[in-house]
N, C-alpha and C positions, 0 to 999 in steps of 0.2 A: 756504494757498499749498502746503505741501509742502517738505520738504528738498532742494536742490539738491545731486545727488551727481555726481562725476566719473568718467569712465571710463578705461581703460589707453591709449586713444588721446591722451586729454588729458595724461596723463604723459609720452608719447613726445613730443608737440608742446612741453611745457614743457622737455623735456631738450633739445631742438634749440635752444631759445631760449638756455638757460644755456650751452650749448656754445658758440654763436656769440658771447655776452659774454665767456667765457673766451678764445677764440681772440684776438677784438679786442684784449683787454688784453694777452696774452702777446706778440702780433704788433706791438703798437702801431698797429695799423690800426683806428682808432676810427671810420672811416666803415663799417665792417661792421655797427656797431650800428643803422645805419638798416635793415638787413635783417629785423631782428627785429620792425619794427613791423607788418607785414603778420600775423604769427603774434599778436601781441597783439590786434590788431583782430579777428582771427578768434576767439580765446579769449573776449573780452568779448562779441561777438556772439551766440556759442553760448551764454554764460552767461546773458545777459539773454533770449534767445529762451526758454530753458527757465524762468527765474525769472518771466517775465511771464505764463506758462501756467498756467490755472486746472485743478485736477484733478476737473473736474466731468464724471465719467465714470460711466455706468451700465452694468453688464455683467451678462449673463444666460447661463446654459448649460443648454441642454436637451437631453435624450435621449429618442429616440422611445418606447422601452420599458425596463424594468428587466432582463428575463430574456430571454437568447437561446440557441438550442441551438448547441452548438460547431459551427463551420464557417460560421454565419451572419455577417453584416456588420452591424455597429452603426453608426449616424451620429450624431455629437456635433455641435451647433450652438452656436456662441458668438456672441451678439448684443451690439453694442457701440452705444451712444449718448453722443454728446457735443456741446458747445456749441460750434460753429465747427469749423474744420479743424485736425487735430493729427497730428503723426507718432508713431505708437504702436508699440510692441513689446509683444506678448502672450506670456506664459509659461504654458503649460498642462502639467500634469504628472498622470500616471495611473501607478500601480505604479512601475516603474522606467524609464518611457519620458517623453520631453520633446517637447512641440509648440512651436514658435516661429512667430508670425506678425508680420509687419512691413509697415507701409503707412501712407499718409496716410487718415485717417478724417474725414469730413465728415458731422456730423450722425448718421448711422446706417450701420451696416454689419454683415454677418455673415461670420463664417468657419465652414467645414465641414471635419470630417476623419472618415475611416472607419476601424473597427478589425475586423479579422478575429478573432472571437471565439472563444477556445479555452476549455477547462474550467477556468474561474479565477474569482476575484473580483477585478473591476477597480475600485480605488478612486481617484477623482478628487479631488485635493486643492486646496488654494486657488489662484485665479488670480492672476498678477501683471500688472500693466499699468505700462509705463514711458512716459512722455513724453519724447521725444528732440529733440535739435537736428539740423539737416541733416547736420552733420559728425560726429555721434555723440561729442561731447566731455563733454557733461553730460546728465542725466537726472533726472526726479523719478519716485518709484514709489508706486503704490498697490496694495494687496493686498485681494483680495475674499475674504471669508471664506465659502466654500462646500464642500459636501461632497456628493458623488454616487457612485453605484456602478453597476456591470454585473455580473449573474451570468451566467456562463457554464455552462449546464447541459449535462450529458453527453447523447449521442444515446441515444434510448429505442428498444427494438426491441419490437415486439408479439410476446411469446412465450407459449408454453403449458407448463406444468409437469405432467407426468403422475404426479403424487404423490396420496395418500390424505391429504387434510387433514381429514379428520373424526376426532373423538376425545371424551373426556370430560373435562370441566373444570368447576371451581367458580368461578362468576363472581358479580359483584354489579351490580347497576343493570340499565339497558336494555341488552340483548345480542341480536343476531339469531340465531335457531337454525333449524335445518330441521325440527325437530319442534315440534308443538303441544303446550300443556299444561305439566305439571310434568316434573321430571327422571325418569330411567328406571334409574339406576344408584345404589344406595345408597352414601352417603358418610360420615355421620356422624350422632350425636344431640347435639342442642342444644336450648336452652331454647325453651319455647313462645313465639310471637310472636303478639300478637292479629291475626286475620285469617287465620291458618294453617288450612287445609282440616282438617275432623273427621278424615279417613282418615289424615293422616299423624302423628296424636297417637301416640306409643309408650306403651301403656299399662303395660308392665312396668316401663320405666324410670321412669315417672310415679309407680307404687306405691313402687320402690326410693328414689327421691330425695325424695318428699313433695311434688312440685310438677310441674306439667305439662312434659313434655318431647316434641320433635318429631324425626321423623326428617328428614334433610337428603339430597336426591338430587342427583346429576350428571346434566346434560342432555347430550345429544349436540350439540356445536358444532364449528365450524371451529377448529382449534387455531392457535397463533400461528406466525408466520414469524419467525426471527431471522436476519438476515442479518449474517454475520462477515467483514469485508473485511481482507486481510493486505496490509499496505503494504511488505512487504520485497521491494522492485522496484527495479532500477536504471534510473532514467530516467521521465521524467514520462509519456511516450506510453505506456509499458506500462502504468503504472497507470491510464491513461484507459481502457484496455480492462476492467479489474477494475471500475471505477466504472460503465462503461456496463452491465456484466452486473448490478451491484448494483441500478441504478435500474430496469432492466428487470423484474428480479424484483419491485421494489417497485410498479412499475405494473400487474403481473400480479396482484399481491395486492390492490392497490386496487380492481381491476375486479372480482374475485370475492369481495370482502367478508371478506378474511382479515386479522386484526390483524397488524401487523409492527413489528418493531424492529430496530435497526442497532446492531452493535459494530463500531468502527473499531480495529484494532489497530495502534498507532503507537507512537511513543516512549513514550507513555501511552495507556491505553485509554479511548475516548470512547463511551459507551453512550446509546442512545435507547430509552426502554422502548415496549414494543409498544402501538399504539392504532390507530384507524380513520380513514378520511375524507381527504378532499383537503387539509385543513389540515395534517394529519400527515404526508401525503405530501410536500408541498412543504418542509415542516421537515426531513424525512428527506433530501430532495435537496439543500437548502441545506446541511446537514451534511456530506454526502459531497463537495460541491463544494469545500470547503476541505481536502480530504485531500491530503497531500503523501508523496512517496515517502521511504521511511527504509531505511536499512542495517542498523540494528541494533534489533531489535524483540523482545523476550521474549513471543513470541506464545502460546506454551504456557501460561505464567504467567498471563497476562491472560484467555485463555479459561478456564483453571481457577478464577480469582478471580470472574469474572462469571457464568460458567455455574453455579457453586455457589452463588452468592448472589442473582443476579438473573433467570436466565433462567427463563420458566415451566415447570412440569413439562409433559412431553409434547410440547414445541415441536418443530417441524421446522427444523432449522439448515441454512441455505444458506450453505455455506463457499466463499469466493471468494479464490483464492490461485494465484499462479504455480507453486507447487510446485518451487522450484529448489534446495531442500535439505530437510534432515530436520526443521527446525523446525516447519514447517506440518504434516508428517506426525505429529508428537508432540502437536500441539494437537488434531487429529483423533481421535487415540486418547484424549485426555482427555474429549473431548464423548461418545465411545462409552462411556466409563467410567461417565458420568453417564446412560446409556441414551438418549440424544438420538438419533434419526434424523438423518443427515447426508447432505446432497447436496454434492458438491464441483464446483464450476464452476472450471476452471483454464485461464486465458488463456495461450497458449503465447508466453512471452516472447522465446524465441530465434527464433521464425517471424517475430514483429513485427521484431526488429531485422534479420533475415536480408532481410526484404523491402526494406530501405532500404540495404543494404550493397551494395558492388560485388562482382559475381559472380565471384569468383576461387577457384582450387583450394584456396588456404589457408582461406579463409573458409567455403567448403563443408564442408572437413574438420572445422573447429572447430564448425560448427553440427551436424553428425552427432554429434561425441562429445557435446556438451552435451545433444542431444536423446535420446541413448542414455542418459545417465546419468538425465534426467529421466523416461524411459520406465520404468526400473527402481524409481523412486520411486512412480509412479503404479501399477505393478503391486502393490507393497507396500500402497499406498493402497486398492485395490479389495477388501481382506480387512475393511476397516472401513466404507467408504461407497460410494454410487454416485458415479461420476466422470464427468464431461463434460470431455473435452479439447477445448478450443475452440481452433482454428487462426485465426489473424488473416485469412486470405483468404476465410473464409466466415462467412455471417452466425451469429449467436448461436442464432437460432431454428433454423436447420438443424442445427447441431451438437447442440441438445437433442433433435430429433426423430430424429436418427441414433442415440443414445445410448440415450434413455429409451424 
């Protein structure tokens, strides 16, 4: 049957009843007690209405798909089935939002609402259904344990990077290469493995060690892309541009068959090792969708730690940062110290904010001062890396073509 609960409206109604009783006793006007009968009848009727109702409710939430590009509209459908006619109040929560539906449900009914999707993960929590009386004095509650999500993907631009992505690397397992046959650059001497071609046996080392030794070669292959995303950004919208740039580079790597990894520099570093394919691409995109803007990030320390320990040798590093202070510049210097070739894509945070600000002389002056300071940082940065200054009002592809 379910537990009958009371609302604040019942408390107010009961307070009126007690107030009338107290007034009648103090004033000795006992005929006032007759005025409480309608309230008592109302309370009893409301309680019995809710008490006699069965919680035979079936509820189902459906979402047309799980992944949406930011800016698209998601439709969420809640389908209810009941036995008879009931007054229901439905509570639907996702993230920090609350949707409430109230009405009479007879046999079956559906509620729909739309969400303008941004780059985020929308978590839909348990749904609560309340059976209420017409006067909203009492209710019975039933919770439906259900969990759903929507993933808001960043916008992807079809870009081209004019970079030399070929190099020499040692790999294991199946790996696509632009050259047929064995390797072309000597790498090391190792123990002979059955099946090694006769021509790779190193006879001098075999005589020296008393066992068969083989030469190992490097083959020319596409080197890894490592995308480093800096989250030292004030505001979510500015970070969205950085994530869009990162995902666009990942999409380019996916199309061209380049292995790619991701390092997100946040309060702690999050690293995804390089790999191939659509599965790895969507894993990396999901990884980036969870990114939040931070104010304090030791980006140089994280780049030093992961670059020294985990980055593949000769990898091409795509460093994405707003470059609003010297911290990101120090991180690029660290990467160059390890002899990685670095391409910096820097979304102009100040142009993003200025586009949404009121055009006043004070705002224009502040914008020019901040941009001048950032320009000085970019001038220093060009000594260590190729730099693409991406202004918010132009597509990323155009910014890359103008610079590279």
